FIGU-634498 format. One record per residue: residue in three letters; chain; x, y, z of N, C-alpha, C in turn. Coordinates in Angstrom, 2 decimals. Last residue first. Layout:
N
REC  type  mol       nX       nY       nZ      caX      caY      caZ       cX       cY       cZ
REC   ALA    A        X        Y        Z        X        Y        Z        X        Y        Z
...
***
This chain:
205
REC  type  mol       nX       nY       nZ      caX      caY      caZ       cX       cY       cZ
REC   LEU    A   -40.69   -53.96   -26.62   -40.43   -53.16   -25.41   -39.89   -54.02   -24.30
REC   GLY    A   -41.54   -55.14   -29.01   -40.12   -54.92   -28.77   -39.81   -54.01   -27.60
REC   ILE    A   -43.88   -56.05   -30.18   -43.73   -54.61   -29.91   -42.27   -54.24   -29.64
REC   ARG    A   -43.77   -58.76   -30.29   -43.79   -58.03   -31.55   -43.55   -56.54   -31.35
REC   SER    A   -43.83   -59.53   -27.65   -42.69   -59.95   -28.46   -42.62   -59.20   -29.78
REC   TRP    A   -46.28   -58.69   -26.69   -45.10   -57.92   -26.32   -43.88   -58.29   -27.16
REC   ASP    A   -49.20   -58.45   -27.79   -48.09   -59.35   -28.12   -46.79   -58.59   -27.89
REC   ILE    A   -52.04   -58.02   -25.85   -50.82   -57.38   -26.32   -49.77   -58.45   -26.60
REC   LYS    A   -55.24   -59.33   -26.80   -54.02   -59.36   -25.99   -52.86   -58.62   -26.68
REC   LEU    A   -58.50   -58.23   -26.64   -57.37   -58.45   -27.54   -56.07   -58.29   -26.77
REC   ASP    A   -60.87   -57.66   -25.37   -60.17   -58.89   -24.99   -59.02   -59.22   -25.93
REC   LYS    A   -60.49   -54.23   -25.46   -61.44   -55.27   -25.07   -60.67   -56.53   -24.66
REC   PHE    A   -57.24   -53.71   -26.19   -58.60   -53.28   -26.59   -59.54   -54.45   -26.33
REC   TYR    A   -54.98   -54.69   -24.94   -54.93   -53.31   -25.46   -56.29   -52.79   -25.89
REC   PHE    A   -54.14   -56.56   -22.07   -55.10   -56.35   -23.15   -55.03   -54.89   -23.61
REC   GLU    A   -52.02   -56.45   -20.24   -52.29   -57.70   -20.95   -53.18   -57.48   -22.18
REC   ARG    A   -51.89   -54.07   -19.03   -50.61   -54.59   -19.52   -50.80   -55.89   -20.30
REC   ASP    A   -54.41   -53.75   -18.10   -54.04   -52.96   -19.28   -52.67   -53.34   -19.82
REC   ARG    A   -54.41   -55.19   -15.79   -55.10   -55.76   -16.95   -54.72   -55.03   -18.23
REC   GLU    A   -53.12   -53.44   -13.98   -52.40   -54.58   -14.54   -53.08   -55.19   -15.75
REC   GLY    A   -54.53   -50.15   -14.80   -53.95   -51.18   -13.93   -53.30   -52.31   -14.69
REC   ILE    A   -55.99   -47.01   -14.39   -55.22   -47.85   -15.30   -54.43   -48.85   -14.46
REC   ALA    A   -59.07   -46.90   -12.55   -57.64   -46.59   -12.69   -57.03   -47.49   -13.75
REC   ARG    A   -62.29   -45.96   -13.88   -61.38   -46.85   -13.18   -59.96   -46.31   -13.31
REC   ILE    A   -63.88   -43.75   -14.45   -64.45   -45.09   -14.50   -63.60   -46.06   -13.70
REC   VAL    A   -64.53   -40.45   -13.60   -63.52   -41.50   -13.57   -64.23   -42.85   -13.51
REC   ARG    A   -66.64   -38.64   -15.85   -66.37   -39.22   -14.53   -65.30   -40.29   -14.65
REC   CYS    A   -67.94   -35.81   -17.52   -66.92   -36.85   -17.48   -66.68   -37.31   -16.04
REC   PRO    A   -71.55   -35.35   -17.58   -70.18   -34.89   -17.37   -69.21   -36.06   -17.20
REC   ASN    A   -70.66   -37.49   -19.91   -71.08   -36.10   -19.86   -72.05   -35.92   -18.70
REC   GLY    A   -67.77   -39.74   -20.29   -69.15   -39.35   -20.02   -69.38   -37.85   -20.06
REC   ALA    A   -64.80   -41.01   -18.65   -65.67   -40.80   -19.81   -67.02   -40.28   -19.34
REC   ALA    A   -61.48   -42.17   -17.90   -62.67   -41.37   -17.56   -63.48   -41.13   -18.82
REC   VAL    A   -58.93   -43.78   -16.34   -59.78   -43.87   -17.51   -61.09   -43.17   -17.13
REC   SER    A   -55.98   -42.32   -14.85   -57.41   -42.65   -14.85   -57.93   -42.89   -16.25
REC   GLY    A   -53.47   -41.25   -14.19   -53.64   -42.69   -14.30   -55.08   -43.16   -14.34
REC   ALA    A   -54.34   -38.36   -12.22   -53.41   -39.11   -13.06   -53.75   -40.59   -13.06
REC   PRO    A   -57.77   -37.17   -12.04   -56.48   -37.55   -11.45   -55.65   -38.41   -12.39
REC   VAL    A   -59.23   -34.42   -13.54   -59.16   -35.87   -13.63   -57.80   -36.29   -13.07
REC   ASP    A   -61.37   -31.64   -12.64   -60.05   -32.26   -12.77   -60.15   -33.79   -12.79
REC   ARG    A   -64.39   -31.11   -14.57   -63.61   -31.09   -13.32   -62.32   -31.84   -13.53
REC   ILE    A   -65.53   -31.36   -16.99   -65.84   -30.12   -16.27   -65.12   -30.04   -14.94
REC   VAL    A   -65.44   -32.65   -20.06   -64.64   -32.67   -18.83   -64.81   -31.33   -18.12
REC   VAL    A   -67.37   -34.65   -21.83   -67.31   -33.23   -21.48   -66.67   -33.15   -20.09
REC   SER    A   -66.59   -37.09   -24.39   -66.71   -36.67   -22.98   -66.67   -35.15   -22.85
REC   GLY    A   -66.17   -38.09   -26.92   -67.40   -37.37   -26.66   -67.58   -36.88   -25.24
REC   ALA    A   -64.16   -40.86   -25.94   -64.69   -40.01   -27.01   -66.01   -39.37   -26.59
REC   GLY    A   -62.57   -40.82   -22.69   -63.39   -41.42   -23.73   -63.97   -40.42   -24.70
REC   ILE    A   -59.30   -40.30   -21.87   -60.61   -39.67   -21.78   -61.43   -40.15   -22.97
REC   VAL    A   -56.73   -41.55   -19.97   -57.49   -41.78   -21.20   -58.89   -41.20   -20.98
REC   CYS    A   -53.65   -40.29   -18.54   -55.10   -40.49   -18.54   -55.62   -40.81   -19.94
REC   ASN    A   -50.98   -39.63   -17.99   -51.34   -41.02   -18.35   -52.84   -41.31   -18.35
REC   ASP    A   -51.35   -36.91   -15.63   -50.56   -37.75   -16.53   -51.23   -39.10   -16.79
REC   GLY    A   -54.58   -35.17   -15.33   -53.27   -35.66   -14.90   -52.59   -36.54   -15.93
REC   ILE    A   -56.06   -32.28   -16.37   -56.09   -33.73   -16.56   -54.70   -34.25   -16.28
REC   THR    A   -57.69   -29.48   -15.10   -56.41   -30.18   -15.22   -56.67   -31.67   -15.37
REC   VAL    A   -59.65   -26.65   -16.07   -59.54   -28.09   -15.80   -58.10   -28.57   -15.98
REC   GLY    A   -60.15   -24.01   -16.80   -59.66   -24.28   -15.46   -59.44   -25.73   -15.12
REC   PRO    A   -62.82   -24.39   -19.16   -61.80   -23.58   -18.51   -61.45   -24.06   -17.10
REC   VAL    A   -63.33   -27.84   -20.40   -63.75   -26.46   -20.11   -62.68   -25.71   -19.31
REC   VAL    A   -63.01   -29.97   -23.10   -62.45   -29.64   -21.79   -62.71   -28.16   -21.54
REC   ILE    A   -64.46   -32.49   -24.97   -64.51   -31.06   -24.65   -63.97   -30.87   -23.24
REC   VAL    A   -63.79   -34.87   -27.53   -63.72   -34.51   -26.11   -63.73   -32.99   -25.98
REC   GLY    A   -63.78   -35.75   -30.19   -64.88   -34.93   -29.72   -64.88   -34.61   -28.24
REC   ALA    A   -61.96   -38.76   -29.74   -62.63   -37.84   -30.65   -63.75   -37.07   -29.95
REC   GLY    A   -60.01   -38.89   -26.64   -60.70   -39.42   -27.80   -61.43   -38.35   -28.60
REC   LEU    A   -56.91   -38.20   -25.48   -58.26   -37.66   -25.47   -58.94   -38.10   -26.76
REC   TRP    A   -54.42   -39.57   -23.66   -55.13   -39.75   -24.92   -56.55   -39.24   -24.71
REC   CYS    A   -51.22   -38.58   -22.28   -52.67   -38.73   -22.23   -53.22   -39.02   -23.63
REC   CYS    A   -48.50   -38.02   -21.72   -48.92   -39.33   -22.23   -50.41   -39.59   -22.03
REC   ARG    A   -48.87   -35.55   -19.20   -48.00   -36.33   -20.07   -48.68   -37.65   -20.47
REC   GLY    A   -51.88   -33.50   -19.00   -50.62   -34.07   -18.57   -49.88   -34.84   -19.65
REC   ILE    A   -53.20   -30.39   -19.68   -53.29   -31.81   -20.03   -51.92   -32.43   -19.77
REC   ARG    A   -54.85   -27.63   -18.49   -53.60   -28.38   -18.40   -53.88   -29.86   -18.68
REC   VAL    A   -56.03   -24.39   -19.14   -56.28   -25.83   -19.23   -54.94   -26.54   -19.25
REC   PRO    A   -56.62   -21.28   -17.33   -55.82   -22.23   -18.13   -56.34   -23.66   -18.08
REC   PHE    A   -59.37   -19.09   -17.82   -58.59   -19.91   -16.89   -57.87   -21.00   -17.68
REC   ASN    A   -60.89   -15.93   -18.41   -60.08   -17.04   -18.89   -59.39   -17.76   -17.74
REC   TYR    A   -63.94   -14.18   -19.21   -62.87   -14.52   -18.27   -62.14   -15.74   -18.83
REC   GLN    A   -65.75   -11.40   -20.66   -65.18   -12.75   -20.72   -64.19   -12.93   -19.58
REC   LEU    A   -68.43    -9.35   -21.89   -67.35    -9.65   -20.96   -66.99   -11.13   -20.97
REC   SER    A   -70.35    -8.10   -23.44   -69.35    -8.95   -24.11   -68.20    -9.35   -23.19
REC   LYS    A   -72.46    -6.94   -22.24   -71.26    -6.10   -22.36   -70.09    -6.87   -22.98
REC   GLU    A   -74.18    -9.02   -22.05   -74.53    -7.93   -22.97   -73.34    -7.01   -23.21
REC   ARG    A   -73.05   -10.41   -19.96   -72.84   -10.92   -21.32   -73.20    -9.87   -22.36
REC   LEU    A   -74.02    -8.91   -17.85   -72.57    -8.91   -18.11   -72.26    -9.43   -19.51
REC   GLU    A   -76.71    -9.47   -17.95   -76.28    -8.07   -18.09   -74.79    -7.98   -18.40
REC   PRO    A   -76.87   -12.24   -17.42   -77.03   -11.74   -18.79   -76.57   -10.31   -18.99
REC   LEU    A   -74.59   -14.14   -15.59   -75.48   -12.97   -15.51   -75.63   -12.32   -16.88
REC   ILE    A   -72.57   -15.91   -16.22   -73.95   -16.38   -16.29   -74.92   -15.20   -16.30
REC   PRO    A   -69.78   -14.84   -18.29   -70.56   -14.86   -17.05   -71.99   -15.35   -17.26
REC   HIS    A   -67.86   -17.09   -20.30   -68.65   -15.86   -20.18   -69.54   -15.96   -18.96
REC   GLY    A   -64.47   -18.24   -20.95   -65.86   -18.40   -20.56   -66.54   -17.05   -20.44
REC   GLY    A   -61.64   -19.91   -22.35   -62.46   -18.72   -22.20   -63.89   -19.06   -21.82
REC   THR    A   -60.34   -22.26   -22.83   -59.93   -21.52   -21.64   -60.84   -20.33   -21.36
REC   ALA    A   -61.02   -25.40   -24.11   -61.51   -24.03   -24.02   -61.06   -23.38   -22.72
REC   LEU    A   -60.44   -27.68   -26.48   -59.85   -27.24   -25.20   -60.17   -25.75   -25.07
REC   VAL    A   -61.93   -30.21   -28.25   -62.04   -28.80   -27.91   -61.42   -28.58   -26.53
REC   VAL    A   -61.30   -32.47   -30.94   -61.16   -32.16   -29.50   -61.22   -30.64   -29.30
REC   GLY    A   -61.46   -33.35   -33.60   -62.54   -32.55   -33.04   -62.45   -32.27   -31.55
REC   PRO    A   -59.68   -36.43   -33.30   -60.31   -35.40   -34.12   -61.41   -34.66   -33.36
REC   GLY    A   -57.63   -36.75   -30.27   -58.39   -37.24   -31.40   -59.02   -36.11   -32.18
REC   LEU    A   -54.39   -36.16   -29.15   -55.76   -35.65   -29.18   -56.44   -36.14   -30.44
REC   LYS    A   -51.87   -37.39   -27.06   -52.54   -37.47   -28.35   -53.99   -36.99   -28.21
REC   THR    A   -48.69   -36.77   -25.56   -50.15   -36.74   -25.49   -50.75   -36.68   -26.90
REC   TYR    A   -45.93   -36.65   -25.39   -46.55   -37.89   -25.88   -48.08   -37.91   -25.80
REC   ASP    A   -45.77   -34.11   -22.87   -45.12   -35.01   -23.82   -45.99   -36.23   -24.14
REC   GLY    A   -48.75   -32.02   -22.29   -47.50   -32.70   -21.96   -47.00   -33.63   -23.05
REC   ILE    A   -49.95   -28.84   -22.78   -50.12   -30.23   -23.20   -48.77   -30.94   -23.07
REC   TYR    A   -51.68   -26.03   -21.68   -50.45   -26.81   -21.52   -50.75   -28.27   -21.88
REC   ILE    A   -52.77   -22.90   -22.55   -53.10   -24.32   -22.63   -51.79   -25.09   -22.62
REC   HIS    A   -53.52   -19.62   -21.32   -52.57   -20.69   -21.61   -53.20   -22.08   -21.58
REC   THR    A   -56.19   -17.79   -22.92   -55.08   -17.86   -21.99   -54.40   -19.21   -22.22
REC   ASP    A   -57.39   -18.23   -25.33   -57.34   -16.85   -24.85   -56.37   -16.71   -23.68
REC   ASP    A   -57.66   -20.53   -27.03   -56.42   -20.24   -26.29   -56.32   -18.77   -25.91
REC   VAL    A   -59.52   -22.84   -27.69   -59.86   -21.47   -27.31   -58.73   -21.00   -26.40
REC   PHE    A   -58.90   -25.02   -30.20   -58.34   -24.54   -28.95   -58.76   -23.08   -28.74
REC   LYS    A   -59.94   -27.80   -31.83   -60.31   -26.40   -31.61   -59.82   -25.98   -30.24
REC   CYS    A   -59.13   -30.07   -34.47   -59.04   -29.68   -33.06   -59.29   -28.18   -32.93
REC   GLY    A   -59.20   -31.05   -37.10   -60.37   -30.38   -36.56   -60.31   -30.05   -35.09
REC   PHE    A   -57.20   -34.06   -36.98   -57.81   -32.94   -37.67   -59.01   -32.36   -36.91
REC   ASN    A   -55.11   -34.64   -34.03   -55.79   -35.05   -35.24   -56.59   -33.87   -35.80
REC   CYS    A   -52.08   -33.89   -32.66   -53.46   -33.42   -32.73   -54.05   -33.85   -34.06
REC   TYR    A   -49.49   -34.92   -30.53   -50.20   -35.16   -31.79   -51.63   -34.67   -31.66
REC   VAL    A   -46.27   -34.30   -29.28   -47.71   -34.06   -29.12   -48.36   -34.23   -30.49
REC   VAL    A   -43.48   -34.58   -28.91   -44.26   -35.64   -29.53   -45.75   -35.51   -29.20
REC   ASN    A   -42.99   -32.53   -25.98   -42.46   -33.28   -27.12   -43.48   -34.32   -27.60
REC   GLY    A   -45.42   -30.01   -25.17   -44.21   -30.76   -24.87   -43.68   -31.42   -26.13
REC   PHE    A   -46.73   -26.82   -25.92   -46.64   -28.23   -26.28   -45.33   -28.81   -25.76
REC   HIS    A   -48.75   -24.35   -25.14   -47.47   -24.88   -24.64   -47.47   -26.39   -24.91
REC   LEU    A   -50.34   -21.56   -26.62   -50.21   -23.01   -26.49   -48.81   -23.38   -26.04
REC   ASN    A   -50.93   -18.95   -27.24   -50.88   -19.31   -25.83   -50.83   -20.82   -25.60
REC   LYS    A   -50.99   -18.83   -30.04   -50.05   -17.98   -29.30   -49.88   -18.41   -27.85
REC   GLY    A   -52.81   -20.10   -31.63   -51.82   -20.93   -30.96   -50.82   -20.15   -30.12
REC   GLY    A   -54.62   -18.23   -32.52   -53.70   -18.83   -33.48   -52.64   -19.71   -32.88
REC   TRP    A   -56.41   -17.58   -30.62   -55.25   -16.71   -30.76   -54.18   -17.37   -31.64
REC   ASN    A   -58.26   -19.63   -31.09   -58.72   -18.25   -30.94   -57.61   -17.24   -31.14
REC   ALA    A   -57.68   -22.05   -33.52   -57.29   -21.53   -32.22   -57.63   -20.04   -32.16
REC   TYR    A   -57.88   -25.03   -35.40   -58.48   -23.75   -35.05   -58.02   -23.33   -33.65
REC   PHE    A   -56.89   -26.77   -38.28   -56.67   -26.55   -36.85   -57.17   -25.15   -36.52
REC   PRO    A   -57.50   -29.20   -40.80   -57.57   -27.85   -40.27   -57.48   -27.82   -38.75
REC   PRO    A   -54.08   -30.37   -40.14   -55.06   -29.33   -40.48   -56.38   -29.94   -40.95
REC   GLU    A   -52.69   -32.04   -37.53   -53.34   -32.32   -38.81   -54.32   -31.19   -39.11
REC   ILE    A   -49.65   -31.46   -36.01   -51.07   -31.08   -36.04   -51.59   -31.33   -37.45
REC   TYR    A   -47.01   -32.72   -34.08   -47.71   -32.73   -35.37   -49.17   -32.35   -35.16
REC   CYS    A   -43.64   -32.64   -32.83   -45.08   -32.40   -32.66   -45.74   -32.33   -34.03
REC   ASN    A   -40.84   -32.95   -32.57   -41.67   -34.00   -33.20   -43.16   -33.87   -32.87
REC   GLU    A   -40.17   -31.09   -29.55   -39.74   -31.76   -30.77   -40.80   -32.78   -31.23
REC   GLY    A   -42.29   -28.40   -28.32   -41.18   -29.33   -28.24   -40.88   -29.97   -29.59
REC   CYS    A   -43.10   -25.12   -28.03   -43.36   -26.29   -28.86   -42.12   -27.18   -28.85
REC   GLU    A   -44.72   -22.33   -26.56   -43.69   -23.36   -26.47   -44.08   -24.51   -27.40
REC   ALA    A   -46.43   -20.49   -27.78   -45.64   -20.07   -26.62   -44.47   -21.02   -26.39
REC   PHE    A   -46.31   -20.66   -31.40   -46.74   -21.14   -30.09   -45.87   -20.55   -28.98
REC   GLN    A   -44.95   -19.62   -33.65   -46.21   -19.02   -33.20   -46.58   -19.42   -31.78
REC   GLU    A   -42.58   -21.04   -34.17   -42.56   -19.57   -34.12   -43.80   -18.99   -33.44
REC   LYS    A   -43.25   -23.73   -34.10   -42.10   -23.26   -33.32   -42.13   -21.74   -33.14
REC   MET    A   -45.41   -23.82   -35.89   -45.61   -24.16   -34.49   -44.48   -23.62   -33.62
REC   PHE    A   -44.11   -23.04   -38.34   -45.24   -22.27   -37.79   -45.40   -22.54   -36.29
REC   ALA    A   -42.28   -25.12   -38.67   -41.79   -23.76   -38.44   -42.89   -22.88   -37.85
REC   GLU    A   -44.02   -27.25   -39.22   -43.21   -27.27   -38.00   -42.71   -25.87   -37.66
REC   ARG    A   -45.03   -26.38   -41.68   -45.93   -26.58   -40.55   -45.16   -26.57   -39.23
REC   GLU    A   -42.72   -26.38   -43.24   -43.44   -25.13   -43.02   -44.38   -25.24   -41.82
REC   ALA    A   -42.11   -29.11   -43.22   -41.16   -28.15   -42.64   -41.84   -26.83   -42.34
REC   LEU    A   -44.27   -30.21   -44.59   -44.07   -30.52   -43.17   -43.13   -29.53   -42.51
REC   GLN    A   -45.82   -30.10   -47.05   -45.11   -28.96   -46.47   -44.91   -29.13   -44.96
REC   SER    A   -47.41   -32.10   -48.06   -45.95   -32.26   -48.20   -45.15   -31.16   -47.51
REC   PRO    A   -50.01   -31.18   -47.74   -49.54   -32.28   -46.89   -48.02   -32.48   -46.95
REC   ARG    A   -49.83   -27.54   -47.92   -50.01   -28.86   -48.54   -49.51   -29.95   -47.60
REC   THR    A   -51.52   -25.04   -45.96   -50.32   -25.73   -46.43   -50.70   -27.06   -47.05
REC   HIS    A   -53.65   -23.79   -44.85   -53.65   -23.92   -46.31   -52.32   -24.47   -46.84
REC   ASN    A   -53.20   -23.53   -42.19   -54.30   -24.41   -42.60   -54.38   -24.59   -44.11
REC   PHE    A   -51.17   -21.58   -42.21   -50.88   -22.95   -41.79   -51.94   -23.91   -42.31
REC   GLU    A   -52.67   -19.32   -42.97   -51.61   -19.82   -43.85   -51.26   -21.27   -43.50
REC   TRP    A   -54.27   -19.04   -40.71   -54.89   -19.28   -42.01   -53.87   -19.87   -42.98
REC   LEU    A   -52.32   -18.38   -38.84   -53.01   -19.67   -38.72   -53.69   -20.02   -40.03
REC   ARG    A   -51.71   -15.82   -39.68   -50.70   -16.86   -39.80   -51.32   -18.25   -39.69
REC   GLU    A   -54.13   -14.57   -39.00   -53.65   -14.56   -40.38   -52.62   -15.66   -40.61
REC   LEU    A   -54.15   -14.86   -36.25   -55.12   -15.63   -37.04   -54.76   -15.64   -38.52
REC   TYR    A   -52.23   -13.03   -35.47   -51.98   -14.46   -35.24   -52.92   -15.32   -36.08
REC   GLY    A   -53.56   -10.68   -36.25   -52.25   -11.00   -36.80   -51.92   -12.48   -36.64
REC   ARG    A   -55.84   -10.66   -34.66   -55.98   -10.89   -36.11   -54.65   -11.26   -36.75
REC   GLN    A   -54.80    -9.95   -32.16   -55.33   -11.30   -32.39   -55.41   -11.62   -33.87
REC   GLU    A   -54.26    -7.24   -32.52   -53.17    -8.18   -32.26   -53.61    -9.61   -32.58
REC   GLU    A   -56.90    -6.35   -32.84   -55.93    -6.15   -33.92   -54.75    -7.10   -33.75
REC   MET    A   -58.03    -6.96   -30.38   -58.51    -7.65   -31.58   -57.54    -7.50   -32.75
REC   LEU    A   -56.65    -5.18   -28.74   -56.55    -6.61   -28.50   -56.95    -7.39   -29.75
REC   GLU    A   -57.51    -2.77   -29.76   -56.08    -3.11   -29.85   -55.87    -4.61   -29.64
REC   PRO    A   -60.35    -2.88   -29.20   -59.82    -2.78   -30.57   -58.35    -3.19   -30.69
REC   ASP    A   -61.93    -5.29   -27.21   -61.04    -4.14   -27.18   -60.31    -4.04   -28.52
REC   THR    A   -63.42    -7.52   -26.96   -63.60    -6.75   -28.19   -62.79    -5.45   -28.18
REC   PRO    A   -63.12    -8.66   -24.48   -62.27    -9.18   -25.55   -62.43    -8.45   -26.88
REC   ASP    A   -63.03    -7.12   -21.49   -63.74    -6.99   -22.76   -62.84    -7.48   -23.90
REC   TYR    A   -63.02    -9.16   -18.49   -62.48    -8.12   -19.37   -63.27    -8.13   -20.67
REC   LEU    A   -62.74   -10.51   -15.20   -63.57   -10.14   -16.34   -62.90    -9.05   -17.16
REC   ARG    A   -59.79   -12.46   -14.32   -60.75   -11.37   -14.11   -61.58   -11.14   -15.37
REC   GLY    A   -57.85   -14.27   -14.91   -59.14   -14.80   -14.48   -60.18   -13.74   -14.21
REC   SER    A   -55.52   -13.24   -16.00   -55.69   -13.19   -14.54   -56.92   -13.91   -14.02
REC   HIS    A   -54.93   -12.78   -18.62   -54.47   -14.04   -18.05   -54.74   -14.17   -16.54
REC   VAL    A   -55.98   -10.24   -19.09   -56.41   -11.36   -19.93   -56.09   -12.69   -19.27
REC   THR    A   -54.47    -8.68   -17.29   -55.90    -8.88   -17.07   -56.40   -10.10   -17.84
REC   GLU    A   -51.93    -8.78   -18.49   -52.11    -9.27   -17.12   -53.58    -9.56   -16.85
REC   LYS    A   -52.33    -7.49   -20.87   -52.10    -8.94   -20.90   -52.29    -9.53   -19.52
REC   SER    A   -54.97    -5.01   -20.64   -53.60    -5.47   -20.42   -53.52    -6.99   -20.50
REC   VAL    A   -56.85    -3.40   -23.07   -56.88    -4.39   -22.00   -55.48    -4.97   -21.85
REC   MET    A   -56.11     0.03   -23.78   -56.07    -1.39   -24.17   -56.18    -2.27   -22.93
***
């Protein structure tokens, strides 16, 4: 059997190893059950995340359908993490998501990759590198994050972006490939969207 150390090491390995696939299927069976819960079954959904994920903080919510290569086994959620419907996590190795981070619909976080050399792909070889999303980030609809990327705290990643390199904390970034547009600054304390002003008296902060 391919060892867990190899799977999480960044080295090439064969993900079609029979014992590995058998273990994976067990987690995917439970994920199937999660995706077929009713909207009223909030307690069952929370229990699934607490039991199946590597870590899951308080008040986290995932809107089904939710997809994960290992059923969420290698997910590390902080507190108050929100995932809109259709998120896809290739969690062959660890994915870390910080407190208060929100993911829009259809976000893809991928830790697994395949070699460029075709002879190696013919052998079904794969490698994995962790993805890290910081605290209080917002990833818009359809964002794709590739293996080994870290997004710092308090970042906003524009919808449809393909993030192929690290994004420093406190950044607004967008595009394909994703690039930092600007830092989050004082104007963001006055306007919440385009020229619409924040009414702090109504928010109560």
